[in-house]
C-alpha positions, 0 to 999 in steps of 0.5 A: 500500500502506498503512503498516500493510500495509508494517509487516506485510510487513516483520515477516513478511519479517524472520521468514522471512529467518532460515535456521533459521526458514525451515527450520522452516517448510519442514519443517512443510509436511508438514502435521504437528505437530512438537515443538520437539526434532524441529525442533531436530534437523532444523535442527541447532540447540540446543533453546534456540535452536529454542525462541526461534525458534519463539516468534517464529514463533508470536507472528508468527502464522506458527505455531500451538502446542499443549501435550500434557503436557510436549511443545510441538507446533507447526504452520503456522497455517493453509492460507494460511500454507502457501500463502505458504511454498510460493509463496516456495519456488517462487522459490528458483532451482535449484541450479547444481551437482549434489547433493554426495552420493547421499543428497541426490540421492535425497532430491531425487528422492523429493521431486520424485516425490511429496510433501505440500504442507501437506495436499495432494499435490504433485510429479510425482504431484500435477501428473499427477493434476491433468492427468488430472482435466482430461483426463477433463473432471473439472476445468475450468482456463480461469478458475482451477480448478473441478470440473465437474459430473462432477468433483463426482460423481467426487469424491463417489464416491472419497471417499464424500462431498464435503468441506465448503467454507468461505468461506476455502478453496474446493473447488479452487484452483491451487497452483504446484508448486516442482519442476515449475513447473506448477500442481497442484490444492489446496483442500479437495478435494485435502486430502481426497484426500490424507487418503484416499490416506494412510488407504487406503495408496495413498501412504505417508510416506518417513521424517520428511520430506515425501516420499511413496512409492506402493506397489502398492495406490496404483499400482493405484488411480491407474491405475483411477481416473485411468488414471495410470502411476505408474512412468512418473512416477518420476525416473531415478537419474541425475536425468533426466526 
């Protein structure tokens, strides 16, 4: 590793080692732009403290910002940064003790069932969709993730057209799911599917976090398109699979 790479890695590690800055980055994995005030309340810090931390993250290239009137919005800089944050979260060891409150337990169950991973679907639902695509011959996983010819046609039918593919972001790639410890589908195709699912009301955001809910319309759509039983994916109240 070159000296320049070592310096860059050290700087990045320093940015993400702080608990408040890490909390900001994890919150922004929902793919939306947040104001400094919203992130301050989320992390339980003063607005001035949040502003200082956000400035460091923006200067370090982790976050991008934009201003609308008096409001300052920030988001993760790009999908590559989101992938890095999600991968690092995967290495967080599971808690040794059960959650202290019913609220925390409920939040964890909601995240484990379905959530956004920056701009694509994750959790049990995300992994189940990936497995269903593979089982139906729409996704090939022997040498990475790639849509088959039938998969490309299926994707175009569902979305009404294929999402654009750029050199920096492939149509399909694996992303290790930090709760399931198995890969789910990421890439421009999964981002387009997530946007479509939100727009059609198949999934809805739960509160202001990353968790997603699936209503009757979503259950019907996932059953029709991929033969998925959404109800069977929901964690039980006692936390068992």
